[in-house]
C-alpha positions in Angstrom: -41.7 -6.7 -21.2 -38.1 -4.7 -22.1 -34.8 -5.8 -20.0 -33.3 -3.2 -18.7 -29.6 -2.7 -16.8 -29.5 -1.1 -13.0 -27.1 1.4 -14.1 -24.5 2.2 -11.1 -21.8 4.7 -12.5 -21.7 3.0 -16.2 -21.9 -1.0 -15.4 -24.7 -3.0 -15.6 -24.9 -4.7 -12.0 -28.3 -6.9 -12.7 -30.4 -7.6 -16.1 -34.1 -8.9 -16.1 -34.4 -12.1 -18.0 -38.2 -12.6 -18.7 -39.4 -16.1 -18.8 -37.2 -17.2 -16.2 -38.8 -19.4 -14.2 -37.0 -18.7 -10.6 -34.5 -16.1 -11.5 -33.7 -13.3 -9.0 -33.5 -10.1 -10.5 -33.7 -6.4 -9.4 -35.0 -3.4 -11.4 -35.2 0.3 -10.9 -38.8 1.0 -10.9 -42.3 2.3 -10.2 -45.5 0.6 -10.1 -47.6 2.0 -13.1 -51.0 -0.3 -12.3 -52.3 -3.1 -9.7 -54.4 -5.9 -11.3 -55.8 -5.7 -7.8 -57.1 -3.2 -5.7 -54.7 -0.1 -5.5 -55.6 0.9 -2.1 -53.0 -1.5 -0.7 -50.8 0.9 -1.2 -50.1 3.8 0.8 -47.6 7.1 0.3 -44.3 6.1 2.5 -41.1 8.4 2.7 -41.4 9.6 -1.0 -42.4 6.7 -2.3 -44.8 3.3 -1.6 -44.9 0.5 0.5 -46.9 -2.2 0.4 -49.5 -2.0 3.3 -51.1 -5.4 3.1 -49.7 -7.2 0.1 -51.9 -10.6 -0.2 -50.4 -13.8 -2.1 -48.9 -12.7 -5.6 -50.1 -9.7 -6.8 -49.2 -8.3 -10.5 -47.6 -5.6 -11.0 -46.3 -3.6 -14.4 -43.1 -2.4 -14.0 -41.6 0.8 -16.1 -38.2 2.0 -15.9 -37.1 5.3 -13.9 -34.6 7.7 -14.6 -30.7 6.7 -13.7 -30.2 6.1 -10.2 -28.5 8.9 -9.0 -31.3 11.3 -9.8 -33.3 10.5 -6.9 -32.8 10.9 -3.1 -35.0 7.7 -2.5 -35.3 4.8 -5.4 -37.2 1.4 -5.0 -36.5 -1.9 -5.9 -39.0 -4.4 -6.7 -37.8 -8.2 -6.4 -38.9 -10.2 -9.1 -39.2 -13.5 -8.3 -40.9 -14.9 -11.5 -41.2 -13.5 -14.9 -44.5 -14.4 -17.4 -44.3 -13.2 -21.1 -47.0 -10.9 -21.1 -45.3 -8.1 -20.0 -46.3 -8.3 -16.6 -44.4 -9.7 -13.4 -45.5 -11.6 -10.2 -43.9 -10.0 -7.2 -43.2 -12.3 -3.9 -41.6 -9.7 -1.8 -41.0 -5.9 -2.3 -37.0 -4.1 -1.7 -36.5 -0.6 -1.3 -33.6 1.0 -1.0 -33.4 4.2 0.7 -30.4 6.5 -0.2 -29.0 9.4 0.3 -27.2 11.8 -2.3 -23.6 13.3 -1.2 -24.0 16.7 -0.8 -22.5 19.3 -3.3 -19.3 20.9 -2.9 -19.2 24.0 -0.4 -19.2 27.5 -2.3 -15.7 29.3 -1.2 -15.9 31.0 1.7 -17.6 34.2 2.1 -20.8 33.5 0.1 -22.8 31.8 2.9 -24.6 30.0 1.0 -24.6 25.6 0.7 -26.0 23.8 -1.7 -27.2 20.1 -1.4 -29.6 17.7 -2.1 -32.3 17.0 0.8 -32.0 13.2 1.9 -34.8 10.7 1.5 -36.0 10.4 4.9 -36.2 14.0 5.3 -39.0 13.9 3.1 -41.2 12.3 6.1 -40.3 15.0 8.4 -41.2 18.4 7.4 -42.1 20.9 9.0 -45.7 22.3 8.7 -44.5 25.8 7.1 -42.7 23.8 4.3 -39.9 21.4 3.6 -37.2 21.6 6.3 -33.8 22.3 5.2 -32.1 20.0 8.2 -30.8 16.4 7.6 -32.6 14.2 9.9 -31.7 10.8 9.0 -29.4 10.6 11.8 -27.8 12.5 14.6 -24.7 13.3 12.9 -26.7 14.6 9.5 -28.9 16.7 11.4 -25.9 18.6 13.4 -23.6 18.4 10.1 -26.8 20.5 8.4 -27.1 22.7 11.5 -23.7 24.0 11.4 -23.2 24.0 7.8 -20.8 24.9 6.1 -19.1 24.4 8.8 -17.4 20.7 8.6 -18.1 18.8 11.9 -14.0 18.3 12.4 -13.4 21.9 12.0 -16.0 22.9 14.6 -14.6 20.7 17.1 -11.2 21.2 16.7 -11.2 25.0 16.8 -14.5 26.4 18.3 -16.4 23.7 20.3 -15.2 25.1 24.4 -13.2 27.4 23.0 -14.3 30.2 21.1 -17.6 31.1 19.6 -18.8 30.7 15.9 -20.7 33.1 14.1 -22.2 31.6 10.7 -24.0 34.2 8.7 -25.9 32.6 5.9 -27.9 34.4 2.9 -30.6 31.6 2.6 -34.2 32.4 1.7 -35.6 28.5 1.9 -33.2 28.7 5.5 -34.5 31.4 6.9 -38.4 30.4 6.4 -37.6 27.1 7.7 -36.5 28.7 10.8 -39.4 31.2 11.0 -41.7 28.0 11.4 -39.9 26.8 14.3 -41.1 29.7 16.6 -43.3 33.2 15.8 -44.7 35.5 17.7 -47.9 34.8 16.6 -47.6 31.2 18.0 -48.1 33.1 21.7 -51.9 33.3 21.2 -52.2 29.5 20.2 -49.9 28.5 23.2 -51.4 30.7 25.8 -55.1 29.2 25.0 -53.6 25.6 26.0 -52.7 26.9 29.5 -49.4 28.3 30.2 -47.8 29.7 33.6 -45.4 32.6 34.4 -42.7 31.0 35.9 -43.2 27.5 34.8 -43.7 28.3 31.1 -43.0 32.1 30.6 -40.6 34.7 32.0 -41.2 38.7 31.2 -38.5 40.7 32.0 -36.3 43.9 30.7 -32.8 44.8 31.4 -32.9 48.0 33.4 -29.7 50.1 34.4 -27.6 46.7 33.9 -29.8 44.8 36.0 -32.5 42.3 35.2 -36.2 43.2 36.2 -38.8 40.7 36.1 -42.4 41.6 35.4 -44.1 38.1 36.0 -48.1 38.0 37.0 -49.2 35.0 39.1 -50.9 32.2 37.7 -52.0 31.4 34.2 -50.7 33.6 31.4 -53.4 35.4 29.6 -52.2 36.6 25.9 -53.6 40.0 25.9 -52.2 40.9 28.9 -49.0 39.3 27.6 -48.9 41.3 24.4 -49.7 44.6 26.3 -46.2 44.2 28.2 -44.8 42.8 25.2 -45.9 46.5 23.2 -46.1 49.5 26.1 -43.4 48.0 28.3 -41.2 46.6 25.8 -40.7 43.3 27.7 -39.0 40.3 26.5 -41.3 37.4 26.4 -39.0 34.1 27.7 -41.0 30.7 26.9 -39.2 27.5 28.6 -38.4 24.5 26.7 -40.7 25.6 23.8 -40.0 21.7 22.8 -42.5 20.7 24.8 -45.3 22.0 22.5 -43.5 22.3 18.8 -43.1 19.5 16.9 -40.1 20.7 15.3 -37.9 21.4 18.0 -39.0 18.2 19.5 -37.7 16.2 16.4 -34.3 18.6 16.6 -33.4 18.3 19.9 -33.8 14.6 20.4 -31.4 14.2 17.5 -29.3 16.4 19.2 -29.8 14.4 22.6 -28.9 11.4 20.6 -26.0 13.4 19.2 -24.2 14.6 22.2 -25.3 11.6 24.6 -26.3 15.2 26.7 -29.7 16.6 27.9 -30.5 19.5 25.2 -33.0 22.1 26.4 -33.9 25.1 24.6 -35.8 28.8 25.3 -37.2 31.1 22.9 -36.6 35.0 23.4 -39.1 37.6 21.8 -38.1 41.3 22.3 -39.6 44.5 20.9 -37.4 47.0 19.1 -35.2 49.4 21.3 -35.2 47.0 24.2 -32.8 44.4 25.9 -34.3 41.1 28.2 -31.4 40.5 30.4 -28.1 42.1 31.4 -24.6 40.4 30.6 -24.1 37.4 32.0 -22.6 34.0 31.5 -24.1 30.4 31.1 -23.0 26.9 32.3 -23.7 25.4 29.3 -22.9 25.3 25.6 -25.0 27.2 23.3 -26.4 27.3 19.9 -28.5 30.6 18.5 -30.5 30.4 15.7 -32.5 33.9 14.9 -35.7 33.3 13.7 -37.4 36.4 13.1 -36.2 40.2 12.9 -32.6 41.2 13.5 -30.6 40.8 17.1 -27.5 43.1 18.2 -25.1 40.3 20.0 -21.9 41.3 21.9 -19.6 38.5 23.3 -16.8 39.3 25.9 -13.7 37.1 27.2 -15.0 34.9 29.9 -14.0 35.6 33.5 -14.6 31.9 34.2 -13.7 29.3 31.1 -16.1 26.4 31.1 -18.6 28.2 34.1 -20.5 25.6 35.9 -22.8 27.6 36.7 -24.8 31.1 35.6 -23.5 34.1 36.7 -23.9 37.8 36.0 -21.2 40.2 35.0 -21.1 43.8 35.8 -20.8 45.8 32.6 -17.7 48.0 34.0 -15.9 44.6 34.3 -16.1 42.9 31.1 -14.5 45.4 28.5 -14.8 45.8 25.1 -16.6 43.3 23.4 -14.6 40.2 21.4 -17.2 39.5 19.1 -20.2 41.8 17.8 -22.6 40.9 15.1 -26.0 41.1 13.8 -27.8 38.4 13.4 -30.7 37.6 10.9 -32.8 34.8 10.1 -31.2 31.8 9.0 -28.1 32.8 10.9 -26.3 30.7 13.7 -24.1 31.9 16.4 -22.6 29.4 18.7 -20.7 30.2 21.8 -19.1 28.1 25.1 -20.0 28.0 28.4 -18.6 30.9 30.5 -18.5 33.2 27.4 -20.4 36.6 28.8 -22.9 37.9 26.3 -25.7 40.0 25.7 -28.0 40.8 23.0 -30.8 43.5 22.3 -33.1 44.3 19.2 -32.1 47.7 18.0 -35.0 50.6 17.5 -36.5 51.3 14.6 -36.8 47.3 13.5 -39.5 44.9 13.9 -39.0 43.0 17.1 -36.5 39.8 17.1 -37.0 36.4 17.9 -34.5 33.7 18.5 -34.2 30.4 20.4 -31.1 29.2 22.3 -30.4 25.5 21.6 -28.4 24.5 25.1 -26.6 21.3 26.3 -23.1 20.0 28.2 -24.4 21.2 31.6 -22.9 19.3 34.3 -21.4 17.0 31.7 -17.5 17.7 32.6 -14.8 15.5 33.5 -15.1 16.4 36.7 -18.8 15.3 36.9 -17.9 12.0 35.3 -15.2 11.3 37.9 -17.6 11.8 40.7 -20.1 10.0 38.9 -17.2 6.9 38.7 -15.4 7.3 42.1 -17.7 6.2 44.8 -18.8 2.8 42.8 -14.7 2.4 42.3 -14.1 3.0 46.0 -16.6 0.7 47.3 -15.6 -2.0 44.9 -12.0 -1.5 46.0 -12.9 -1.3 49.6 -14.8 -5.0 49.2 -11.3 -6.8 48.2 -8.4 -4.8 49.8 -8.5 -4.6 53.8 -6.6 -1.6 54.1 -9.6 1.0 52.4 -11.4 -0.4 55.1 -9.3 0.6 58.2 -10.2 3.5 60.4 -9.2 6.5 60.1 -6.7 8.2 63.0 -8.2 9.3 66.1 -9.2 12.7 66.5 -8.7 13.5 62.5 -11.8 14.6 62.3 -11.6 17.0 65.1 -8.2 18.6 63.3 -8.7 22.1 61.4 -5.8 20.8 58.6 -5.2 17.4 57.5 -2.1 15.9 58.6 0.5 14.9 56.6 0.3 11.5 57.5 -3.7 11.7 56.0 -2.7 13.1 52.8 -0.1 10.6 52.1 -2.6 8.1 52.8 -5.2 9.7 50.8 -2.8 9.9 47.6 -1.9 6.2 48.2 -5.2 5.2 48.3 -5.7 7.2 45.0 -2.8 5.5 43.5 -4.3 2.4 43.8 -7.7 3.2 42.4 -6.1 4.6 39.6 -4.3 1.2 39.1 -7.6 -0.8 39.1 -9.2 1.6 36.8 -6.7 0.9 34.2 -7.2 -3.1 34.4 -11.0 -3.0 34.1 -14.0 -2.6 31.5 -16.9 -2.8 33.7 -19.8 -0.8 32.9 -18.6 2.8 35.4 -20.7 5.7 35.2 -24.4 5.1 36.7 -25.8 8.3 38.0 -25.0 10.6 35.1 -26.1 7.9 32.6 -29.7 7.3 34.6 -30.4 10.5 34.8 -29.8 11.0 31.0 -31.9 8.5 30.1 -34.8 9.5 32.8 -35.1 13.3 31.7 -34.2 13.4 28.1 -36.7 13.3 25.0 -38.5 10.3 24.0 -37.8 9.5 20.2 -39.9 11.6 17.8 -43.3 10.1 16.3 -45.7 10.8 14.3 -49.5 9.6 15.3 -49.5 7.5 18.3 -46.4 6.3 19.2 -47.6 2.6 19.6 -44.4 1.6 18.2 -42.2 3.1 21.4 -45.0 1.0 24.0 -46.6 -2.2 22.2 -44.5 -4.7 21.0 -44.6 -5.6 17.2 -44.0 -8.8 15.1 -43.8 -12.3 16.2 -42.4 -13.3 20.0 -38.9 -14.1 19.7 -38.0 -17.5 20.0 -34.5 -19.3 20.3 -33.9 -19.9 16.5 -34.9 -15.9 15.8 -32.4 -13.4 14.2 -32.8 -10.3 16.4 -31.4 -7.0 16.8 -31.6 -3.7 19.1 -33.6 -0.8 18.0 -33.9 2.7 19.2 -30.1 2.3 20.0 -29.6 5.7 20.6 -32.2 5.7 23.3 -30.7 2.8 25.5 -28.0 2.6 27.6 -26.3 -0.5 29.6 -24.7 0.0 33.3 -23.8 -2.0 36.0 -25.0 -1.3 39.7 -25.9 -2.5 42.8 -29.1 -4.7 43.1 -31.5 -1.5 44.2 -33.9 -4.1 45.6 -31.5 -5.3 48.7 -30.3 -2.9 51.5 -27.9 -5.7 53.3 -24.2 -5.2 53.2 -23.6 -8.1 50.3 -25.5 -6.4 47.7 -25.0 -8.4 44.3 -24.6 -6.4 41.2 -27.0 -6.8 38.3 -27.0 -5.0 34.9 -29.7 -2.4 34.0 -30.9 -1.4 30.6 -32.9 1.9 30.9 -34.4 3.5 28.1 -36.4 7.0 27.1 -39.1 5.4 25.1 -42.0 5.9 27.2 -40.6 9.3 28.6 -43.1 12.0 28.8 -42.2 14.9 26.4 -44.2 17.5 28.2 -41.4 16.8 31.5 -38.6 17.2 29.3 -36.0 19.9 31.2 -38.8 20.7 33.8 -37.3 19.3 36.7 -40.2 17.4 37.8 -40.5 15.0 40.1 -43.5 13.1 38.3 -40.2 11.6 36.1 -40.0 7.8 36.1 -37.3 5.4 35.0 -38.2 3.0 32.4 -36.1 -0.4 32.1 -34.8 -4.0 33.0 -32.7 -5.3 35.3 -30.8 -8.8 34.7 -28.3 -10.7 36.7 -24.6 -9.8 36.3 -24.1 -13.0 34.1 -26.2 -11.7 31.9 -23.7 -8.9 30.8 -22.0 -10.5 27.9 -24.9 -11.4 26.2 -26.2 -8.0 26.2 -23.1 -6.7 25.1 -23.2 -9.1 22.3 -26.8 -7.6 21.3 -25.5 -4.1 21.7 -22.8 -4.4 19.2 -24.5 -6.8 16.5 -26.3 -5.8 13.9 -28.1 -8.4 13.9 -27.5 -12.0 15.8 -28.9 -15.4 16.4 -30.7 -15.7 19.8 -29.0 -19.2 20.0 -25.5 -17.6 19.6 -25.9 -15.5 22.6 -23.4 -16.1 25.5 -25.9 -17.8 27.9 -25.8 -21.0 29.9 -29.3 -22.5 29.1 -31.7 -21.8 26.2 -34.4 -21.0 28.4 -32.3 -18.1 29.7 -31.8 -17.0 26.2 -35.2 -16.9 25.4 -36.0 -15.1 28.6 -33.5 -12.1 27.7 -34.6 -11.7 24.2 -38.4 -11.9 25.4 -38.2 -9.4 27.9 -36.2 -7.4 25.7 -38.7 -7.3 23.2 -41.9 -6.8 25.6 -40.2 -3.8 26.4 -39.8 -2.5 22.5 -36.1 -2.7 22.7 -35.6 -5.8 20.0 -37.2 -6.7 17.0 -36.8 -9.8 14.6 -34.9 -10.2 11.6 -35.4 -14.5 10.6 -36.6 -13.1 7.1 -33.7 -10.0 7.0 -30.8 -13.1 8.0 -32.3 -15.4 5.1 -32.5 -12.5 2.7 -28.8 -11.2 3.6 -27.1 -14.9 3.1 -29.2 -15.4 -0.3 -27.7 -15.0 -3.6 -30.0 -11.6 -3.5 -28.6 -10.4 -0.6 -25.0 -10.6 -1.9 -26.3 -8.9 -5.1 -27.6 -6.1 -2.7 -24.1 -5.6 -1.2 -22.2 -5.9 -4.6 -25.0 -2.7 -5.6 -24.2 -1.3 -2.1 -20.3 -1.2 -2.9 -20.8 -0.4 -6.3 -22.2 2.9 -6.0 -18.6 4.9 -6.4 -20.1 7.6 -4.2 -22.4 8.7 -6.5 -25.0 8.1 -3.8 -24.8 6.1 -0.3 -27.4 3.7 0.7 -28.1 3.9 4.0 -31.4 1.7 4.7 -32.3 -1.6 3.3 -36.4 -1.9 3.8 -38.1 -5.5 2.8 -41.3 -6.9 2.9 -42.8 -10.2 2.1 -46.3 -11.1 2.2 -45.8 -13.9 4.8 -44.2 -11.6 7.4 -45.5 -9.3 9.4 -44.3 -6.6 10.1 -43.0 -4.6 7.5 -39.0 -4.4 8.7 -36.2 -1.7 8.2 -32.2 -2.5 8.3 -29.5 -0.1 8.5 -26.4 -0.6 6.4 -23.6 -1.4 9.5 -21.3 1.4 8.1 -23.9 4.0 8.5 -24.6 6.0 12.0 -28.3 5.0 13.5 
């Protein structure tokens, strides 16, 4: 077997030495043949992984192209090498990389070029490859607003002014069209959708919204008749309940924003308008899917509004922005922005999806959520807060000056207490978010979200938190007790078992999933939250039984996974070599996932680099 160097830039980082008895080496390669059954391999993420690797299989290796040519590169970890052009493999290592995007073209072209991330090969639309980056929440948002940088967006546009991104990108237009089409309605109606809950039929007549809904179940022929003959707009509520690609997008955006993300699809025939001028209480991202739509935006009368409202046309003045959106284009505007949209006559129908977020997610909402708990905690320790208010204060028309002064003093005390605490504050907002958000996107039956895998964690195990973006940690009163001396508990809520079909539907069937622990466990839980991997025996708990019980509870809820073999790998000479390879990429490619499979272990493990956002 010819020795090949692993080249990163120009420097060889490791060389395979045939004949060495127990030499660790790393070689880029693709498998070219198996002495044993070839069906133990299966396609995964554009590459190959061992599905059931038995004791030492024999492979042949052949060199690949230079590493920077690949979005995903696999390395065989070679422990023993013989002299017959074959190697014995004891474990399989995979580095999944993300090539850095090319520089954007000068402003005005509306085009952006860049390679598709490795993980994107696994997540693609039925209509063709996805042009969005699903590798992590931040990557998705960056690709959604590309070529605008996220720093620019949040500094200059977010909650401030509209942003229009017009792109002449056929691939992106094709992908947008795959998200939802007018023709999808026929199959959706056959699955059972209802007026009001799932679909609204409406039209703007003389500046007012006219609802044309029927009763009960929606029939496609009637829906199409209203669309064609009455020129009515069809509004489909929360299509992510039915469309997988929108589920993937919105689930990642909920992780990115830390707020619920809903959507609505609007299909409007030519020469028609569905809604009168109005403003919303959400941040809105409009993705144009089919046809063209004419948009007019106006100065808000209530900036960052907290509720929906219709505005009369004679009150809103001239548009501040006017644009025709085409497939692949994106429009953002802050809550409170007055807007209206129509499909011009003589053109095909228009379809767009509005992706919305940040409803009731303001500082005022957060203050209301935290202040009640802060007052109750302070009242337990400060007798002034427990003293009675003056007689007949509630009967007075205006609050007396003495009452105002006392309240001001109490607020200053609360502010002082707040600045000196690191206690987890928000409770209801966090719980509401995690209860009502989407579950993680999965393919297949989603068993990994409900059934713990691998070995049971023990005291000598190394564990790490998984699905971190879907788990919250908060402190609150013991909800199982109603007496005055409620003890505080630590609550771990997660969305792994949430029902996708209930997302954003305001359904009373929504359940809360999670665990609760004594307040003494909060430091140990923070250790798990803040560590990429941690030994169970290092947790800040008094007894070994408490440590094992804590990780066993989290493992049962599928919130942690074992990493004993990762730990041994990373502290070994090989692990240091991998870290050296990672640091030596010089910007050519950024590896963000280390995957390790050993024939002696189950299951197949993944580990993210610390400097990558999950």
